[in-house]
N, C-alpha and C positions, 0 to 999 in steps of 0.2 A: 156753742158747740152744737156741731153737726150728730141731730138724731140717727142717722142714717149711721155712723162712721161710727165704730168705738175706740179710741185713743189706746196703741200701743205705746212700748217700750221695748226698742230693741233689747236679742240677748250678747250683747258687745262683749268683746274678749280681745286683751294681747296678749300673746303666743305668749310661755313662760320662758322660752328663748330667744329671744327678740328683749326681752327687761335684761335679760343676762347677759347678752351681747354688750347692750350700752355698760353694761354693771361694772363689764370688764374692762371698757374700753375707756371711761371716763370714773370709773371709781363710786356713781351712783345711779338710781333710777330715772332719772329726772332727768335735765339740762335746766330747769327752771325754778328752782325750789322757792324764792320770792318774787314779787312783783309788790308796784309801785304802785297802788293803786288810780294814783292822780297822772300815772305813768303808761295807762291800761286801758284800752280798746275795747270793750263787749261790739263784736261785730256779727249782725243779725242779719241773713241771705235768706232773698228771696221769701221769707214767708209772705207769701202774698195768695189768697184763696187760691187762681187756678193749683198751683202743689200745694195749699193745706187741706183744701176743703175733702177730698177725697183718698185722701192720705190718712192710715192712723199712725200711722208713727209719724208725722209731721204733727197730730194733733198732739198725740204724747211729750213731743217735748215744749209746746208751747208753757208748760207752768215753770220748766225749766230756765225758759229763758225767761219770763220776769222775777223768778227769782235773782237769778245775774243779775238785770237789770236794775233793780232796786236796789242791792248788795252795792252795787260797783258805786251808781248815784251817789249815793249815803256816802263812803270813802273817796267823792271830789273825782271817779273815774269818767268816763267816756262812756256814750252810747250811740251808737251807730247804726244804724236800719238804710237799709242797701237793697234795692226792688231794681227789679227788670226795665231797661229805658223801652219802649216802644221806635226798633229799627225801620230802616230802611231795608224795604224788601230787594232779596237777592239773587242772579239767579244763580252763585253757589248753592243756598239758603236751597234755592226748592229745587236743587236737583240730585243734594243730600239729603234732604227728609219727605223731600214730594215735597208740591204748593203747599198742599190745604196742612198736612203736618208744620209748614214752612211757617204759613201763615199763623197758626195757631199760639208757639210760639212764639211770632212776633211781636204778639198782640198779649204773651200770656201774664204783664204786669196790671193788665190793666186799664177801668181809665180813674179820673178823678185827681184830685190832687192828692201828693203824695201822704198823707195822711190817711187820707181814705182808703188808698189799695190795700192799705198793708189788714193783715188778719185782723178782725175786731175784737179777737180780745188779748192786741197788744194794742201798750198804751204807749206815745211821744211823749215826752217831756218839753220844755222850752229849750234845754238847754242839750237838748241829745241832733244830732248829727244825722241830714236826710236824705238822701244823695241815691243815684242812681248810675246803672251800668247798665255799658252797649257791649258786653262782651261775657264771657262766661265767670272768668278773675273778677272782685275788687277790687284791685291790685297793677290790673294789667296797666302799664303807661299808656293815658293819651285818652284810655277806657273808661274812668270811673274819678273823681274828681278827691275823693274819699284817702289815696295816700299825700296827699301836700294836704291837707285838714286836719289829719293826723298827727302831720310833721309839723304844726303850727302849736298844733296843741304839744306838743312836747311828750306824743307817745315813744314808747319804743316795743310795748308788751301789744299782742291783739290776741281775744280771745276767740275762738272763728264758728259757729252756731250758725244754726239756719237748716236750707234745703237746696237742693237734692244734694247729702252728703258725696256723693262719688262723681260728684259731678263739678258744682256755679261752688259747692263749699272747698272742697281735693283744691281746686284751679287758682283760691283767694289765697289756702293755704300755701299752698306751694309759691306763688308770686310776691307775697307777705315777707316768707324768708330768703326770695330768692332780691329784693328788699333792701335784708336788713333787720328786718323786727323779729322781736321776739316772739316765738310760733305756740299758743294750745288749742290745738281743739280739744273744745268737750262733750266726750264720746255720746254722751245723753243728751244734749243739747244740739245734736245733728242729726236728719233724716234723707233713709231712702228709701227706696223702693222691699228691698230686701236683708235679712241680718245680713248678708255674706256681701253685698254690695258696700254694705254698712264695716262692715270689718276689716275687707279689701282694703280700704279709704286708712281706716287708723292703721294698721299695719305700717302702709305706704309715708304715712304725715310719721309715723314717731320711728320710724327704720329710718325716715332723709330730710325733715323738713319740722320736725317739732315735738313738743309734747304731747301724750292724749290721757287726759286730763277727767273725770267722772264730776258733777256739779258739786256734790259733797266738797268733795278735793279742795276745787275752784274756790268755792264762797269760806272755807276756810283761811286760803294764800287772802283773798280780800280782806279777814276783817283779823289776821297775824299782822 
């Protein structure tokens, strides 16, 4: 872990009125009260040095991702590591980000094997999935093989973790929901730059696309 950046945790929250809204609608706070580990995948998005190294909130979620991965593997579930692919340079990206920033983002996934490109404190096991995505979302059709690989394993529930909460993680949660997966965003295993960005996504996901739960509750679900 970087000696220059101290790990931090987001001050995450879902407003009580949002909990109450769903409780009135469906009679319970959470849509998905149980999960079957063998039909569940932990999806870890973009945990590469470019995003993790300089962000204290990214450093702060590494232990929770590790705990979730170990527990889910032991229970017979799947761990999927998703990395940014090195895409082609496009005029639209240059126009939107500016040429220098566009090139930085285009190569943000790093070089070397996919395992080597992950943040150093994360461990890939033999039965894990390791894939690249060429879009913000890991579930956008044609831009990442993950949905098809999960379907082959009979996965119906995805635990969304990684960074950045309000970009690639939110995009993945939305598309996973659209594809029919049960979505749980792990509140303290996603990271953004600021609490307000992080919490805006948690609000959106909980309201419209899936459940939002902390690591401790997800671990209980895996073990029950």
